[in-house]
N, C-alpha and C positions, 0 to 999 in steps of 0.2 A: 427735349423733353424723349426722343425717340431714342434711340439704341440701345443697349446692355444695363449701364448702369442708370440711366434719369429714371426710369422704373421703379427701379428700388427707391428710390428715394420717394417716389411718390407715392408708395406701397407705406414706406415708414412712415409719413406725414399724416398718413390715413390712419394707419395702427395705433398711431403714439395719440390719436385724438385730435389732430390740429386741423388748419384750415389752408389751402393753398391760395391766396390771394390774385397771384400776377404770376407769369411766368413768359418768359423770354427766348425764344428759339428762331435763331433764322429760318431755319428749314420749317415751314406749316405743315411737313406731313407727320403729322404726330397725336392721331388720334387716340393713342392710348390713352391720353389724357382722361380721356370722357369716360372710361371708367372709375375713371379717380374722383377728378374736379372738375366736372363739364361747366361750371358757373365762373372758373379763374380765368379773369382777364387776361388773354392772351398776346402777346407781340412779337412782330419779327425783327424789328430795329429798336437796337438800344436807345436810342434816342427818346423813342415812344415809351419804351421800357421806363424810365428813368421822368418822366416829364407825367406820368400816371402815377409813379410811387410818389414823387412828389406832391402832386393835387391827392392823393389817397390820405399822407399821412397830415395833410394843411387842412382836412377836414376833419381831424379829433384822433383819427384812426391811428392805429399802431402795425409796424409791420415787426415782430421779432428777430427773425431769422432770415437770411437770404442764404438759401441753398446754391452753391455752384458745381455743377459737373457738366460744364462746357469742356472743350477741347483743352489739353496739359497746357499748353503754353499761354491761354487765357486765365489761368487760375489764379494767379499774382492779379494781374487789373481786376478781374472782378471781385474777389477779395476785398480788394484797396476800395472799391466801388461799395461794397457793403456795410465797411466798417463805417465811410464817410458815409454813406446815406442815414446813419444811425441805425442798425442793425448791430447783432451777432451774426456771424457767419458761418455756416458748415460747408467744407469745401474737401469737395472728392480729392484721394490721392493721384499722383504727386499733388501738392496743395503750392509747391514750385519747382521750376528746374532747377535752379542753382540755388545754393545753399544761400548765400547771402543776403537772399531776396527775402528771405525769413526773416532775418534782423531788422529790415525796410520796415516789414508787415508787422512786426510786434511794435514798433514806433510809432504806426498809426494806431495799434491798439491802445497805447498808453497814451494819445493823443486825444481819441476821440471816448474814451473808455468802454468801449466796446471789444467782444473776444470774437477769434477766430479759432474753429475746431476742424481736425481733420477725421475723414476717416480711416480708422484701424480696426476693420473689424476682423482681421485675424486674432487681434489678442484678444478678442471677445468670445474665439471658439473655443467649447470643452474641453477638447480635445489638445490645445495649445496651450490653455491654462494648466493642465494636468502635468505635461510636458514641463514647462518653464518649473512645477511646484518639486516635480522629482528631481531637476539639476539642481535649484537653490537648496534642497534637502541632500544634495548627493554630496562627495569628496569637494572641496574649493579647488583643489589644485588638478582633478582630470581633465582631461582636453579630450574632447568628444570627436569621432571621427564621422562628418556629416556629408550624405549625396543628397542634392537638389536636383531634381527634375522634374521642370512643366514643360507640358508642350499643348499649344491651343492651336489646331489648325485655321487659319484667315488665308480667304480667297484673293484673287485678285485685285478687290477692290480695295483692299488695307490699301494698297501701294496708291491708288489713285486719290487717296482720303488723305486728313491731315496725319494720322497715325502712320501712315509711310513715309512722312516727311521727320526725318532726323532732330530738324531745328524745331520744328510744333512737338513732337511728341515724346522727345529724347532719346528715341529706338528704342529695339525690344527688350533692354533691361530697366527700363523707367517704364516704360508701356504695360509691361505685363510680369515684369519682376519686385517693383520698388516694395509692393506690400510683403514679399516673402523675406526681401532683405529686411525689413523693420521687424519681422516675427521672428527671424532667427537671430536679428540684434539685441531683442527684446528679451528672445530664452537665455542667451550663450555670453553676450556682453560684446563691447564695440569693436569694431573693426581696428584689426593692426595690422593688418597685410594686405593687399590686392594686390592680385595677377589677372590678367587676359589670355588669356589664351587662343580664342578666335572670335570675332566679332564682325558680323554682316549685315545685310537688311532682313536676311532672316533668323536669328540666331545669336545667341552670344552664350559661350563658354569660358568659364576660369575658375580660380580660387581665392576664398577669404579667410585670412587668420583672425579667427573672432579669442577673445579671454579665455574660452573654455570649447572651443572648436573649431576645428579644420573642415572645411568646407569646399566641396568639388559643387558647382552647379555649370547647369545645363539649360537652356530657355531658348524655347523655336514657335515661330507658329506656320513650320512646315509639317504640314499632315504627313509626309511621307517619314518622316524622326519615329512617328508612332508604335509602340512597340507592338509587333504582330498578333492580333485579335481585339485591339483598341480603334472606337470609333471615338470621335468628339475629341473633349480635352485630356488629357493625364497629369498628375498630378504623382507624384513619388518624393517622399524625403524617408530615409535608412538613415538610421542614429546608429553608429557601430554596427552597421549591418544588418538590422534592425528594421522591419518596416514601422513608419510612422504614420500610422491609419487617422487620416481625419478628412477622407473624400464626402463626408456626408454632413449634414447640420450647416450648409451656407445660406440657406433659404433665406433665415431670419435676422442676419446678423446686422444688416443695417438699420434695421428695425431696434434692434439691439443696443447699436449704437446712440440711435437717436433719444431713445429712453435713457441711455448713462449723460449725451447732453445735455438733455433736459433735466435730470435728476442734478447736473452740476459736476460730472463726474467724466466730464467727455474729455479725451485729446488733445490739447492743446497745438496750436502750430509750430512750437519750439520742438515737442515732442518727434517732430520730423525731420529734425536737420540730422540726424545721424544718417537717417536713409535714404534721403537727399544728397548727402555728401557722397555716399555709395555711389549712388547710381551715376552720379556728375562725374567722379573718378574714373569708373568703367568707360563711360563713354567719350573720354578724351584720351583713355589709355592706349597707347602703341601695342596690340597682339603680340607675343612671341610666339606664338606657334605652339604646337606640340611638344612641349618642354615642360619637363618635370612632373608634378602630380595633377595631372587633369581628368575630367570626368570622360570616362568612356564614351559616351556618346560623342563627344567632341573629334573624335575622329571621321564622322561623317563628312564626304566631299562638298565643299564649297557648290553653290549653284549662282547661276547668273542670275539676275535682278530680271522680273517677267517683261518690264519694260525695257530692258536692255541698260538701265544706267552703269 
């Protein structure tokens, strides 16, 4: 319930007029919950959380949704748990790390009659919606040139946490990039070609050909890559050399996501399969180096892993 994402879910649950009845987090330093649901039952062990939920429902109560904002590698198991408990599930992205796990989850949806949704908040951003409309109304045969740059500095703690473990997080492309890959495919169409130029513990740079776009991307958690004069996170998208401005309007997108799900218009997990396939392919690709059409920032010299790995 701590960290960056979980409080956004707490806020969304509160702002949509719903109640959190129970929470599970193996870390107990999560006082943030007091600002939203101080009476929620709280557990640091999955077994006790499960026992409580079964008891709660046996008393004639219902749990309508289970929200999953655990580490990436646990999303699959926790979504399965929620469906089999008898709930619909709202899962943070990436909903899974491997595309075939989505097929297995869909099978459990069919068996249980419950649904799993994922969070694609950028699809709800007004500027992104406007860009998608512009592309749809433009020439169908036009191919756009897109540069994506996203730099969000992380300290050494990152490498000691699950986020720094490739098998648990999926690496930089999955951990910080999956929502951008989804957004671009949602606007410009599916991936037709993927090339990785550089991939390391703190960055990934590559090239994607979409149905209507040629995309050069650079994603980094290294603060030394920030452009001069910038602090904190830096995100920029150029479309045919023009800046696509979407730096504002992020704070309420999880609440908007909940509103859409509760209204029956949420994004089902099947819609995540293309972007999960994209990050899976990037994660398993052999980098080719600075060859072909690469992002200018791919030239930054590689650095050693802070722990010497």
